[in-house]
Structure formats: C-alpha cells, structure tokens
C-alpha positions in Angstrom: 193.9 122.2 128.4 192.2 124.4 131.0 188.9 126.2 130.7 189.0 127.2 127.0 185.5 128.7 127.1 185.3 130.2 130.6 185.0 133.7 129.3 184.1 136.1 132.1 181.7 138.9 131.5 183.1 141.7 133.7 181.2 144.5 135.3 180.6 146.5 138.5 180.9 145.5 142.1 178.3 146.1 144.8 180.8 147.2 147.3 182.3 150.5 148.3 186.0 149.8 148.9 189.1 151.6 149.8 191.9 151.9 147.2 193.3 148.5 146.3 196.6 149.5 147.7 195.2 150.1 151.2 195.9 147.8 154.2 193.8 146.4 156.9 195.4 147.8 160.0 192.3 149.7 161.0 190.2 146.5 161.3 189.7 145.3 164.8 190.8 141.7 165.5 191.2 139.5 168.5 194.6 138.0 169.6 194.2 135.1 167.2 193.8 137.3 164.2 190.0 136.9 163.9 187.9 140.0 163.0 184.5 141.3 163.8 181.5 139.1 164.7 181.5 136.1 167.0 179.9 133.5 164.7 179.3 132.5 161.1 175.7 132.1 160.1 174.3 129.0 158.5 171.0 130.5 157.4 170.9 134.1 158.4 170.5 137.2 156.3 173.7 138.7 154.9 173.9 142.4 155.8 172.8 144.4 152.8 175.3 145.8 150.4 176.9 148.1 149.5 179.1 148.2 152.6 182.5 149.6 153.1 185.6 147.4 153.0 186.1 148.0 156.8 182.5 146.9 157.6 182.9 143.7 155.5 186.2 142.7 157.1 184.9 143.5 160.6 181.8 141.4 160.1 183.6 138.2 159.1 184.7 135.4 161.5 187.6 134.1 159.6 191.3 134.5 160.4 193.3 137.5 159.1 196.6 136.0 158.0 199.8 137.9 157.5 201.5 137.6 154.1 204.5 136.0 155.8 202.3 133.4 157.4 200.9 132.3 154.0 204.3 132.5 152.4 205.6 130.0 155.0 202.5 127.8 154.7 203.0 127.5 150.9 206.8 127.2 151.1 207.3 130.6 149.5 204.6 130.0 146.9 206.7 127.4 145.2 205.8 126.6 141.6 205.4 122.9 142.5 202.7 123.9 145.0 200.5 125.4 142.3 197.0 123.8 142.2 195.5 125.9 139.5 195.9 129.2 137.7 193.5 131.7 136.1 192.5 135.3 135.6 192.3 136.0 139.4 195.7 134.6 140.0 197.2 131.3 141.2 196.0 128.8 143.8 198.8 127.2 146.0 198.8 124.2 148.3 199.8 124.9 151.8 199.8 123.4 155.3 198.8 124.9 158.7 198.2 123.7 162.2 194.6 122.6 162.7 194.1 124.6 165.9 196.5 127.6 165.7 196.5 128.0 161.9 200.2 128.6 162.1 202.3 127.3 159.2 203.7 123.8 159.6 205.8 121.4 157.6 204.3 119.7 154.5 202.5 116.5 155.4 201.6 117.7 158.9 198.6 119.7 160.1 195.8 120.3 157.6 196.0 121.1 153.9 194.8 124.4 152.6 194.3 126.1 149.3 195.7 129.6 149.1 194.4 131.9 146.2 196.7 134.8 145.5 195.4 137.8 143.6 197.3 139.1 140.6 198.3 142.8 141.0 196.5 143.9 137.9 193.6 146.2 138.8 190.7 147.2 141.0 188.2 144.7 139.7 190.2 141.8 141.1 190.2 143.5 144.5 186.4 143.9 144.4 185.9 140.2 143.6 188.3 139.4 146.4 186.2 141.5 148.7 183.0 139.9 147.5 184.3 136.4 148.4 185.2 137.6 151.9 181.8 139.2 152.3 179.8 136.1 151.5 182.0 133.2 152.4 183.1 135.0 155.6 179.5 135.0 156.9 177.7 132.0 155.3 178.2 128.3 156.1 176.6 125.3 154.5 177.9 121.8 153.7 177.8 122.6 150.0 179.7 125.8 150.1 183.5 125.7 150.2 184.8 126.9 153.6 186.8 130.1 153.7 189.3 129.8 156.5 190.9 133.3 156.2 192.2 136.1 154.1 195.2 138.3 153.8 195.0 142.1 153.1 198.4 143.5 153.5 199.8 146.3 151.3 199.4 145.2 147.7 198.8 141.6 148.7 195.3 140.0 148.4 194.9 136.3 149.3 192.1 133.9 150.3 192.6 130.7 152.3 190.1 127.8 151.7 189.7 124.3 152.8 191.5 121.9 150.5 189.2 120.0 148.1 191.2 116.9 147.2 189.4 115.9 144.0 189.5 119.4 142.5 186.9 120.7 140.1 183.9 119.0 138.4 185.1 120.5 135.1 188.2 118.4 135.1 186.5 115.1 136.0 184.0 115.6 133.2 186.2 116.9 130.4 189.8 115.9 131.1 191.3 112.5 130.3 194.0 110.7 132.2 194.6 108.3 135.1 193.3 110.8 137.7 190.2 111.7 135.7 188.4 108.5 134.9 184.7 108.9 133.9 182.3 109.7 136.7 179.7 107.1 137.3 176.0 107.9 136.9 175.4 107.6 140.7 178.3 110.1 141.4 177.0 112.5 138.8 173.6 112.5 140.4 175.3 113.0 143.8 177.3 115.9 142.6 174.3 117.6 140.9 172.3 117.2 144.1 175.0 118.6 146.3 175.5 121.6 144.0 171.7 122.1 143.9 171.5 122.2 147.7 174.2 124.8 147.8 172.2 127.0 145.4 169.0 126.4 147.2 170.6 127.6 150.4 171.8 130.8 148.8 168.3 131.4 147.3 166.5 130.8 150.6 164.5 133.6 152.2 167.0 133.9 155.0 170.1 134.3 152.7 168.8 135.8 149.5 172.0 135.6 147.5 172.3 135.1 143.7 175.5 133.2 142.8 175.7 134.5 139.3 178.6 132.3 138.0 177.5 128.7 138.4 179.6 126.5 136.2 181.5 123.2 136.3 184.8 124.8 137.2 183.3 126.4 140.2 182.0 123.1 141.7 184.7 121.5 143.8 184.7 117.9 145.0 186.0 116.5 148.2 187.4 113.0 148.7 183.9 111.6 148.8 182.7 113.5 145.8 180.6 115.9 147.9 180.1 119.0 145.8 180.8 122.5 147.1 180.3 125.9 145.4 183.4 128.1 145.2 184.4 131.4 143.8 181.9 134.0 145.0 183.5 137.0 143.3 180.4 137.7 141.2 177.7 136.9 143.9 175.1 139.5 144.5 172.3 140.2 147.0 168.9 139.2 145.6 166.0 141.7 145.1 164.3 143.0 148.2 160.8 144.3 149.0 158.5 144.2 146.0 161.3 144.2 143.5 161.3 141.2 141.1 164.9 141.4 140.0 168.3 143.2 140.4 169.5 145.3 137.6 173.2 145.0 136.8 175.6 145.0 134.0 176.0 141.6 132.6 178.4 139.3 134.5 179.1 135.6 134.3 180.5 133.0 131.9 179.6 132.6 128.3 177.5 129.5 127.7 176.1 129.4 131.2 174.4 132.8 131.6 170.6 132.9 131.2 169.4 134.4 127.9 167.1 137.0 129.6 170.0 138.2 131.8 172.3 138.6 128.8 169.5 140.6 127.0 168.4 142.8 129.8 170.8 142.7 132.7 167.8 141.7 135.0 169.2 139.2 137.5 167.0 136.8 139.5 167.4 133.4 141.2 166.0 131.9 138.0 169.2 133.1 136.3 171.1 130.6 138.6 168.6 127.9 137.8 169.3 128.3 134.1 173.1 128.0 134.7 172.4 124.9 136.8 170.5 123.4 133.9 173.6 123.9 131.7 175.8 122.1 134.2 173.2 119.3 134.6 173.3 118.9 130.9 177.1 118.7 131.0 176.8 116.0 133.6 174.4 114.0 131.5 176.2 114.4 128.2 179.9 114.7 129.2 180.1 117.6 126.8 181.2 121.2 127.5 178.6 124.0 127.4 180.5 125.6 124.5 183.0 123.5 122.4 184.2 124.9 119.1 186.0 121.6 118.4 182.6 119.9 117.9 181.1 119.6 114.4 179.0 122.5 113.1 175.7 122.6 114.8 177.1 121.1 118.0 179.2 124.0 119.3 176.5 125.2 121.8 175.4 122.3 124.1 172.0 123.7 125.0 171.0 124.4 121.4 172.2 121.1 120.2 170.7 119.0 123.0 167.3 120.6 123.5 165.5 118.9 120.5 166.7 115.4 121.7 165.8 116.0 125.3 162.2 117.0 124.3 161.8 113.5 122.8 161.9 110.6 125.2 163.0 108.3 122.4 166.0 110.5 121.5 167.4 111.5 124.9 170.0 108.7 124.6 171.7 110.7 121.8 172.6 113.2 124.4 173.6 110.9 127.3 177.3 110.3 127.8 178.1 106.9 126.1 180.5 106.2 128.9 177.5 105.9 131.2 175.9 103.1 129.2 174.3 100.5 131.4 174.6 102.5 134.6 171.2 104.2 134.7 167.5 103.3 134.5 165.3 104.4 131.7 163.1 106.2 134.1 166.0 107.9 135.8 167.5 109.1 132.6 164.1 110.5 131.5 163.5 112.3 134.8 167.0 113.9 134.6 166.5 115.0 131.0 163.1 116.5 131.9 164.6 118.3 134.8 167.3 119.8 132.6 164.7 121.0 130.1 162.7 122.6 132.9 165.8 124.5 134.2 166.6 125.6 130.6 163.2 127.1 129.7 163.7 130.4 127.9 160.9 132.0 130.0 162.3 132.3 133.6 158.9 132.0 135.3 158.6 128.4 134.0 161.8 127.3 135.5 161.6 125.5 138.9 163.0 127.0 142.1 166.1 125.3 143.4 164.2 123.7 146.2 162.1 121.9 143.6 165.3 120.9 141.7 166.7 119.4 144.9 163.5 117.4 145.5 163.6 116.1 141.9 167.2 115.0 142.2 166.5 113.4 145.5 163.8 111.3 143.8 166.2 110.3 141.0 168.8 109.3 143.6 166.3 107.4 145.7 165.0 105.6 142.6 168.6 104.6 141.7 169.1 103.2 145.2 165.8 101.3 145.0 166.6 99.9 141.6 170.0 98.7 142.8 168.4 96.9 145.8 165.8 95.4 143.5 168.4 94.2 141.1 170.2 92.4 143.9 167.1 90.7 145.1 166.1 89.8 141.5 169.6 88.4 140.8 169.3 86.2 143.9 165.9 84.8 142.8 167.3 84.2 139.3 170.3 82.3 140.7 168.1 80.1 142.9 165.6 79.3 140.1 168.1 78.9 137.3 166.5 81.6 135.1 165.8 85.3 135.1 162.3 86.4 136.2 160.9 89.3 134.3 159.0 91.9 136.2 157.3 95.2 136.1 160.1 97.0 137.7 162.4 99.7 136.2 164.9 98.4 133.7 168.3 99.1 134.9 171.8 97.8 134.0 175.1 98.3 135.7 178.6 97.9 134.6 181.7 98.5 136.8 182.7 102.1 137.2 186.3 103.1 137.9 186.9 106.3 139.9 190.4 107.6 139.7 192.2 108.4 142.9 192.8 112.0 143.6 196.1 113.3 142.5 198.8 113.6 145.1 200.2 116.6 143.4 198.1 119.1 141.4 194.4 119.3 141.9 192.5 121.5 139.5 190.8 124.5 141.1 188.6 127.1 139.3 190.5 129.1 136.8 188.3 132.1 135.9 189.3 134.0 132.8 189.9 137.7 132.9 188.8 138.2 129.3 185.6 140.3 128.9 182.8 139.1 126.7 181.2 142.5 126.6 183.1 145.8 127.0 
C-alpha cells in the first residue's frame, strides 16, 4: 500500500552546490576512498551552512564508492534486491566486506542498504547532499549510520547500515505475517529511541532541526532499536539571538507543526510537534492522515485531542490490539505527553530532553509493574487467592512479534509530490 499520505512539501536547500551533473574527482581522498576529516563527531557542532559541495564532501569521514562497486554489491541493482521505493529513488540490498568495503557474494560480509537517486532534477541532488552533510559528520546510536556515498557523473547514491526490521510505519500500519502488532513495551522503546535521536540533534553542540520526523523515517534494527533516517530536509538551527530559522515550508502533510505551515518559522519545537504526531500514531495504531476513516476521523490529531484531554476517554484513542498490555498510569502519562507535544503554542511544548525523561519514566514504571506482578502472582499462588494492593493496575497478554522478512524490508519512501507550489 505504501505511504499514501507522505506528501512532501518541497522547497529550497541551504547548500551551494555544483551542477548536478558534476563529478567528485576534485575531492581529496585517502587510498581507501575516504574523504576529508579524520573522525566523525558524536556531539560536536556541524560546520555552518551554506557550504560548497566540495567542502561538504571533504569534511565527511565516510567512504566514497565508485558506481561499479555499488553495482557489484547490489548484483547490478537487481529488482529482487529492492527494499523500498519512493520519490528519491529506490533502495537496494547489497553486501560488502566488513573491513575493506569491497563488494562480496550475497550472504557473506555485511548487509547494506543502497539508496539510488532518480535522475529527475536538482532538488534530489540537494537532498542527497544534505544527507551527506549531516550523516557524514554526526554519530549517535539513534541515527542511522551512513557508510558512504557515490557521486559519479549523473549517479547519486547513499550507502547505509542495513536495518533488518524496516520502518516503523510498516509495523504500525501494514498487516501480514511479518508485521504483527507491536507490543506496548516495544512501542515505548521505539518512542524513547526516536526521542533520544531528536534530543541529540537539538543539543547545544549539534543544533540541527530534523524537519521531517514521521513514522516512515524511523527505522528499526533486529532488537527494535529506533534510528532516524532520511536527513534530506534537515537544517541548521537558529544561531545567536535568533529565535527561529525562516524557510519555505518543507515536510510531510499531517506531521508539520501548524505555526511552521503558517509562517515558515522553523524551530526545534517544530520537531517536537511532529514527534507528538508519531507518538499518537504509536498509541492509536492510526495514521496521521487517513482518508479511509469515517468523516471526522481523517486527521488523527484533530480527532484524538478531545479524548486525550479527558482521562476517562483516552482508551477510545488507544490501539485495541494493546488491550491488557499497559498500566492505567502508563497510558495516562503517555497520553499527557502526546498532548504536551501537540500544543498549538510552541512555547508550551516540552524540549526533547524533557520528552526523553518522561518516556524513561513510563518505561521504568512498566518494568516495575512487570516485576510487581510477578511477585504478586507468586504470593497469590502460595496463598490460594489474589491479594489486592495499592499498586498500579496492569494486565498483560502475550504479544507476538513477527520475524523480520528475509526478502524485502520497508525503507522510507518519500513522495516527490509538492503540497505547496
């Protein structure tokens, strides 16, 4: 079915670049194909933009692949190697040697994901360059790893670590043997991991606004660790005494903050709003925008807000597939956090560090409740009856997590359709 409502809002890029048909032969590299600086940073300032294409490519510490190397790694971009498709292009599965990064036979070495840009305009090249700029310098456990890139003649490719469970979007909204409902504990874990990734980007050392946070851009590894991907729309945050960055509107319909849509003023609180939308998707199992829903339920935020504001009605929003897996207190805290992130007035939204702290509390409470239930169950068994107590009411039923597909794994598929001209 794909991302029916992942409508991109196209706009400018903060980079000065050479024509999209240029090549990278003027960029200095060492004998292994690496360019520029000697180390990636985990929490250091990204050099301010705009910068030239050459400066961006020189400052990264990822491998510069040749087109032939990636063609060999993906078995000539075979159709049965496609992991996902979208407005940017197609993502292919490939194999390379862990140490030399040379192409190897399928089933050996390490698995990679290769995103190949469609040859359809300068905007795609700018977003390709933005990804190299940010992911080529930043490292965090909750950001997808960029292993390398290819800039050769008209070819633009990006090479990432392989995320075996694909996108959060598919686990939430697709049905099938490989996409069984995510349990409550895993949804909290995914939300926390994504929140940590955004908090890192927003930190004083990094100062990056992600600008396109949505379920399809959150990828999951084999242990359901969440990592942010697709940095094509990322932008440096405000500097000095500036409160915001003024831009043309960019993002995805249903996730973009209302004040950003109205004014083009971009802040970290814009990302917080988008996070609130995804948190609501995690809680409800519903898409941010779904025209297949009954009238009045097309927009998830508008439909859910009245219920979330009333503690007695929040269960009307919660995914019925989660019944019995969460505590009353945990559900109320998660709903309250979603409401805070979705405040219309940006100044009332929490910072992502605060969101992380709140989700850590919810996760810890769940762990405590699980331990308490085990102890309570033992006492009940020994005494032949169930002891009531003042603890949190919590119920659990078995959850079934589908195994990752051996073939296709869903990766972000951004749409190239503009919402605003």
